[in-house]
C-alpha angles and dihedrals in degrees: 000000000000122000114246126190115252117255116257112258116257115260113268114227122226090248091054092049092051091048091051091050092051092046097046113107133193124244088263090059097247120125119263109240115226110223120205121196111233118215116230117226115261117270116282088241088067090055091051094049093048093052095041090051090051100043109016124214115342100203094218142211104040110220141113095227142014093256091052089054089051091050090049092050089055097043095047092068108120096352143079123270090241089065090048094051090057093052092048092049089052092050091048094050090050091052090241100117094107133080090251092047093052092045094049097044116099108248093241092055092047090052090054092049093056099034092117091064093065127233082050096166092056093041093050089055090046092054092049092047092052092049090050089050092049091051095043098045103031107018090251093300116135089188091059090046096052092044087067115103113269098242094050095043093048091053091049093048090051088057092059115097112263098010113116129174097281094048093043092051093046089054093046095047106036103030098030104028092230115159101250129123122234117224116199136162092278092054093049092047095048095047093046092051091049094048099250095118139359120254092256097051115139121255093241093050091054092045091052093056089066098037091049092054097040104029113193094352101140097170092050092049090050095049096039094054093046091050091050090052091051091048093047094051096050105030118002094065125166090238125035098358116203096229094154090059098038119105087230094050094101090061096050099090093042089055094047 
């Protein structure tokens, strides 16, 4: 009987290999667990560098004074910046863009002045409540207010009617140059799509991801948030995101 080479085994499909892995059992009879190594998303510093290279410095927040930045942070809730700019221009032309001007203005007039920002009745009250807080707590002095330690001032701002975490952090960072990171809808959407957080992550947990990696870096927080807003507006949209054109697109699959 002549020797003949054995026939080459038939190719095994991917589905067959997966099935074999699931069916394989250890000598003890318990199933072998297939462990897959998950890739962590790239460092946040890579995201910052990619956006900064694509867009350059953003020079945020737009405003001629610290009080104007505060007013903008309150008025921009639930509306576009274009609408806020019109309201701020109206206040400025009326000579009301100061704590004293807001305080002295009749509520109905203030509402008319900021009507373009939407939810103007609520926002008019928010502006007056902030000015009352500033006068009551710090004698009307923004310098004294911003000289207060960050943790204490943030807690105080959160106690003012209509000021939530995002608005408080915007005031602290952009008007007061305190080292806090601002988390908005763009930030949450981007981090969720890239696998950093889930869509229901808490505001403070997301904020801590940035503050942990760049502790005390006010300038980085300022620029990073502004770059995220720019990226969110133009690429990381709620519907039909332009991931292929986004400067962060190359990180998307690694994050997922």
